[in-house]
N, C-alpha and C positions, 0 to 999 in steps of 0.2 A: 393523425400525426404523419408528417411527410419527412422522409429520410433522404439525405444526400447520397448519391450513388458513386461518387468519384472523389479522389484525393487531388485537388486542384494544384496547379503550379503555385498559386498564391499560398496554398497550404504548405507546400514544400518550403517556400521561402520563410514562412512564419515558423516552421519547425526548425529551420536553420538558425533563426534568431533565438529560439528557445534553447537550442544546443549551446549557444554562446552564454546564455543566462546560466545554464547548468555548469559552466566552466568545464565543458567536456573536451578538454585538451587531453584526451585519454592516452595512457601509456600502456603498451602491450607488455604483459608480464611473462609471456611464454619463453622469451629469450633471456629472462633475468632470474626469476625465482619460480619454484613450483607453485601451482594453484593452491590456495587455501581450501580445506575441506568445505564442501558446499551444502551439506545437509546436517540436520540435527533432530533426533527423535525425542519425544517425551510421551509419557502415558498419562491419560486423563480418564479415570474410571475404566470403562470398557473400550474407550477410543484411543487411537494413536494420533498424535499431531506431529508432523514433520516439517520443520522450518527449511525452506529452500532458498538459498542465496541466489539473487539475480546478479550479484556483483556489488561494486561500490562506485561512487562518483565524488570527485572533490567539489564542494560547494563553498562559495565565499559567503559565510554566514554574516559577516559584518555588513555586506551589501544587501543580502536577501532578507534578513530579519529586521523588524521594526521595533526598536527599543523603546521602552517607556521612560527610562531615565538616562541622561547623557552618560556615555561611557560604560553602561552596564554589560553590553554584549562582550566587549573586549575584556573586561574584568572577569566575567564568568567563564569565558573560554580559557583565559590564562589560569584561573583557579582550578580548571579541570585538565590542565596540561595540554590544551589544544591551541593550534594556530587559528588565525582568522579563516583560512581555507582549510576545512576539515573534511576528511573522507567520510562519506555518508552511505550507510547500507541501504539496499533495496531488497526486501524479503517478501516472498509469498509463502503460503502454508498449505500443506496437504493434510486433510482429515480422513482417517480410515474409520468409518462408522457405518453400522448397519449394512455391511457388505457393499458399501459404496466407496469410491475414491473421489473426494470433493476438494477442489482447489479453491483457495481464497486468494484472489488476485494472481496476475499472470506475468508480472515483470515487464521489462521494456522491449523485449525482442531486439530488433535491429535498429531501433530508433535513436539510440544515444551512444553508439561507439563501442569499442572492444572491451572496455572494463565492465560492461553490463551485458544483458541478454543471455545470462547463463542458467536461467531457471530450468529450461527444458533439459539441458544436459545434467543438471544436478538432480532432477527428478529421475532420470534414467540411472544415474549413479546410485541413487537410493534404492533401486530395484523395481522401479515402476515405469510405465509406458504411457505416452500421451494419449494413445487411442483408448486406454482403459479409464481415463478420467470421465466420470459420469456427470459432473456439474462443476461449473466455475461460478463462485459467488464473488461479485465485484463490489468492493467497498465504494468505489467511485470510478469515473472514466478518465482520469488523468493518464497521460501516456505511459508513465512508469508502472501502471497497474494493468493496462490493457494491451500494450504493444506486443507482448509475448503470446497473444492469442493467434497471431498470424505469422506466416512466412511467405512473403510476397502477397499474393491474394488467396493463399490456401489456409485452411483451418489447421492449427497445430493440435487442437483437441476435437477431432471430427465427430466424436460420439458424445460430446458434452453439451448440456443445455447451459446457456449463459443467463445468470440471474442478475437483474439490475433493478433498483428501486424505481418506481414510476416517475418520481420527481427528477431523478438523475437522468433517466432516459429522455424525458421530455426536454430537459435543458440542453443537453449536448447533442442530441440526435435530430432535433427539429430544424428544418430549413429556415433560415433567417435569424436564428438566435445569435449566431456568431457576431453579426453586425451590431446587435443591440447590447452585447455583453461588454464588460469593462476590459481594458487592455490587458490586465493580468490573466484573464480567462481566454482571450481570443486565440492564442497559439495552440490551445489544447483541443479545439473543435475538430479540425480535419483529421488528426491522428485517431481520435476516438471513433469518428464515423468510419474511417478506413478499417480499423481493427474489428469493429462490430459487424460491418456489412456482410462478410461471407456467412456469418451465423444467422443474420437476418434472412438472407436468401435461402438458407437451408431450413428455415423455420425453427431455429434452435435458440431464440431469445425469448425469455420469459420475464415480464415485469411484475412487481409485487408492491403492495402497500406497506409502509413502514410498520414494523412490529409483527409482521407476518411470520408464522412458524413455517419454515421452508422444508424441513425434514424432521423426523423425530429427534428431539434433543438439540436442534439447531434453529435458532430464532434470529431474525433481523432486528436491529435496534436503530431508531432514528437518531442521527448525529449530524444534522445539517449545519453548515457553516463553512467548512473548508470548501465544499461544493454544495449546490442546492439540494442534492439528494444523497449526500454522504451517509453511509451506513456502517454500523458496527455489526458483528455477528457474535452471538453468544452460543457456546456449546456447553452442554451439561450432561454428566454421566456419573452415577453412583455418588451423588452429593457433591461432586466437584464441578467447578465452573471455570471457563476460560473465555475472555472477551477479546475478540480481534478488533483492534482499534483503528485500523486503516491509517489515515493521515491526521489524526488529532494532535500528533506531536512530530516535529521534524528534528529538533535540536535539544536533546535532553539536558545537556550541560547548561543551557540557558532557560528553557521553558519550564523545567521542574522548579527552578528558583523563582521564575516570574512567568506564570501562565498567561499573563496579558500580552506577552511578546508574540506578535504574529509574523507571518512570512509572506513573501510576494505571491506564493502559489495559492494562498487563500482567496477564494472568490469573494467572500464577505468577511472582512477582517474582524469586525466586532462580533459577529455570530460565531466565527471560528474560535475566538478567545473565550466566549461564553460556553461553547460546547466543550472546550478543553477543561475549563474549571469544573464544570459539571461532571465530566468523565473522571477527573482526578479525585473529586470528593466521593463519588460513588465507589470507585475502586478501593479507596482507603477504608470506607465504611464497611463494605461487604467482603473485602479481603480475597477476591477471586484472582485467578491467574489473568495475566494480560499478555497478548501477542501484538507486537508493533511492527510496522513496515519499515521504519527508518531509524530506530535505535540500533546500536551495534549488534550485528548478527550473533546469536539467533533471534534476539529481540523478544525474549520471553522472560517474564519475571512478575514481581509484585510491586505495589506502590505503598509507601507509608508516609505519613505526615511528620514533618519535623518543624515545629513552630508553625509559621505561616507558609512554609515552603514544603516541597515534596522530595522524597528520596526514592530512587529506583533501586530495587533489590533484584539483581539478575538471578535466574534459575540456577540452582546448584547443579553442577555438571553430574550427569548420571549415565550409566551404560546398562542399567538393569530395567527391563520392561517386559510386559507380557505380550507375546505375539497373538494377534487376533486375525 
């Protein structure tokens, strides 16, 4: 496998176009309103899970989503009291387990403007330090999940090993794949390679086969579709389970009602829809906790079926947990 070693000018131009797609006409909130709290803790058996907000970004869901019935997106957004352009959360998660600090996804870093890139500060606000993170498990290599791994060309988590599924690494990090990929995927190649490169040079990237148990109580789950190596992570402790869904869903107001609706960020549209339907059905059947990257922060809850549709049940707010 050959890896690119530089972020080309062409890559910067592609990323600029991607920023336009993301509607990143960001507003700085520091001169207007105080920051919203950026972390939320929950207990899962012996483990703690801490949701870390990377911030939000306005997305034009009418443009980005691919509806299956004329007018359904506008109607579903209106029924959920949302405008066509909706503020969308980006969230990473810290797991405290087995005397380790394990991060799931790293946010945007400096790639998408001032309303994002806040995960590192919120990690510190929660009482932790980037140098103490022992592992970063990446659901996939899109920019909003890997950009926060670096500041310039320096590692934000210098003592962490980065875990990536073999299929995901092979797709995004192999020379020549960008030119062969579809246009929806092409802008994500250069940022992925740039973010991973310092860890590659330091020998801190580990790839794994889908379904591998990575740590006691922490298992990877194949969920390809959104990207070719997209992965969930399941944690289990004392009979409780939580599944980290990555990007199986982007717009709850629409996709819980119609899981067949896809988004421009899906590399394989039909496979992404199939993975979403499968994930929804399994979550309803097994009743485990779910943690999501793009539902409203903190993005933790359960899923239930209502007829042929699905309903998100957010976690009950709690302040009582056991320190481990």
